[in-house]
N, C-alpha and C positions, 0 to 999 in steps of 0.2 A: 300278774306274773312277776313283776319286779319285786313286789313285797315277798313272794315266796322265795325268790333267789336271795333276798336280803336275810331272811330267816335261816335259810340253809347255810349261808356263809357265816353268819353270826354263831350258829350252833357249833361250827368247827373252828371257831376262834379267829375268823377272818373279818373282824369287825370294822377294819379300816379299808377293806378292799372295795374299790369303786365298782359300780354297776354301770355298764355302758350299753344302751340300746343302740346297737350298731347298724340297724336297718329297720325302718318302719315305712309303710306305704299304705295306700287305701285298699289294697287287695293282697292276699297271701298267694292265691293260686288263680288269678284272673277272675275272681268273683265279680258279679255285676255290681255296678255303682249307680244308685238312683240319682237322677238329676244331671247326668253328664258332667261337664266341666264345673258347674256350680257345686255339685255334690262332692267332687274331688277337692275343691277349694275349701268347703266347709269342713270336710274330714281333716284336711291338713291343719286347719286352725284349731279344731276341737281336740285333736290328738295332742297338740302342744299345750292347750289349756289344761287338759286332764293330767298330762305328765307333770305339771307343776307340783302335784301332790304325791307323785311316786318317788321312791328313793333312788332316782337315777342321777348320775353325775352329769351325763350328757346323752343326747339322742340325735341320731343322724337319719335323715330321710333321703330316699332316692326318688327324684322327680325330674321331668324334662325341663330344661331351661332353653328357651328359644330366643330368637332375636328380638321378639316383642314379649311383653309381660303377659302371662296367662292368668286366668282367675286363680289358679293354684299358687302361683308365685306371688300374686298380689295378696292372697290370704296369709302366706308366710310373712310378708312384709307388714301386714296389719298387726299380727301378733308381736312382731319385733318392735313396733312403735311403743309398746308398753314398757320397754326399757327406759323410756324417758320419764316414766312415773313408777319407780321401782318399789315404793312403799305400798305393800299390798293392803287392800281394804277388805273388810268383812262383807260378804255377799250372801243374801238370802233369796231363795226362789229358784236357784239353779238345781239341776239334778244330774244323775249319772246315766240317764236314758236318752241323751242327745240334745238337751238344752243346757248349754254351758255359759257361764258368765265369769269374767275375770276383770278385776278393777284395781287401779293403783293411783297413788298420788305422788307428785314430785316431792323429793326431799326438801327442796327449796323452791319458792315461787308459787304461783297461784294456778296450778294446773292439775286436773285429775282426768283419767280416761277410763272408759268402761267398754269392754268388748263382749258382745252377746252373739251367740251362734246357735243355730238349730239344724240338726242333722238327723237323717232317717236311714235305716238299713232295709234291704229287701227281705221278704218273707222267707226266702230260701236260706238265709243266714241266721234265722231265729230258731230257738228251740234246740233239742238234742241233735248232736252231730251224727249223721248217718254212719254207722260202722264204729261208733265210739270215739273217745277223746284222745286215743293214742295213735300215733303214726310213725312207722319206721322210716328212717332216712338212710338211703343206700347210695353209695358213691361208685360210679363206674370204675372198674378194675380193683377197687378196694373192698367193695361189699358193704356190709352193715356198718353204719357210723354211729347212730344214736336213735333214741326214741323220743319223739316230741309228745308232750302231754299238754293238751289245750284246756283252758278253763271251760267250765260249763257255760253253754250259751243260754241267754235269756230270751224271752218273748216280750214284745213291746206292743203297746196300744198307743198310737200317736194321735192325740186330739189336735184339731186344727187350731193353731195358736192365734191366728188372726192378729198378729202383731204383739206388742208388749207394752206394759205400763211400768216404767222405771221410776223409782223414788230415790233420790240421793239426799241423805240427811247430813246435817251439821256443816253446811258450807259456811265458812266464816263471813261475818258481815263485812269484814275488812276487804273482802274480794270485790265489793261494790257490784256494779253491773257485770254479770258474767255472760260470756259468749258460748253457745253450744253449737258445735258442728257435728253433723251426722254423715258418716261415710258408709257405703253399702256395697256388698258383693252378693249377688244372687243370679238367677237365670237371665236377667235383663240388665244388670248393672255390674261394671268392672271397677269396684272401689270408687264409685262416683260420690261427689259431695252432694247429698240429697237436700239438706236443709242447713241454714244458719239462722239461729234465733238468739234473742237477747232476753235476759231475766234481770229485772231490777231487784234491789234489796227488798223493796216493799212487796214484791211478788213472791217472796220466799219466807213464809211464816216459820219462825224458829229455825231458819236456815235450810228449809226443805225445798228441794227442786223436783218437780215431776216432769218426766219426758215420756210422751206417747209415741211409739214407733208403729208405723203401718206394717201390715203383713208382708213377708217376703214373697217374691214372685213364685208361683207354683211351676215347677218344671213339668214338661210333658210326661204324663204317666207312662210307666213301663209295665210289661206283663207281670213283673214280680213286685209291683208297688203295693204296699199295704194301704195306701191312700188312693181311692179312685179318682181324686182330683189331681193327683200328682204330688210328688214330694215338695213340701214347703220348706226349702232349705236356703239358708243365707246367713250372713253375718253383718253386724253393724259395729262400727267403732264410733263411740261418742267422745268428743274431746271438749271438756269444760274448762274454760280459762277465765281468770278474774281480770278486772280492769287494769291491774298493775302488772300483768304478765306480758312479756314480749311476744308470746305466742298469740295473744289476743289480737295483736295488730297485723298479723300475717294473713 
């Protein structure tokens, strides 16, 4: 949608006009969300991850902020941690069907981070929109305001990921023994530190580091769940720091 707005503005000479996504959330009209709070959290993270490639100047979300951190706010924070590693890295293996990966390296220092997330949507939100893609917006006392045109909806087949196998290439030998910390949000974890492991230089042939992540917890299946085992939704933040990094000692 952002790309279509960009093209429309450019066509009329507004090439420097910013596009602001002034409201996004996990539901437009109270649509069902698989996986409860875990599903909302992963949607929040993936929306931000996918928006990185959209021509948006900024994006604003509406979400509840309570006295204690929710899975959703923790997911928002997990994405924001990538600000510490702003040099974006090339990623292969992600897709636009709910499995997103975003990675970055610090401009200075021996730190890189990888965020992986897996999200699924209900069957009722897949395929053609009943009644078509256009909806009239009417305002009380004013009447007709505008017509919203929604993108074509796709259908998905979600294979059971059963975890992931991540390979990070070209880690400098000068980083020495690196520390890998794995944080997770899913149905049973609230951004918990799941594992801390070490990798010696001798364990990384040609600077290659392999990290295996176990499957995310399956949320209780809903009536509209395309997976009879329940949605396998979650996100992991992997923080890799070299021996010379101050973050490695924390």
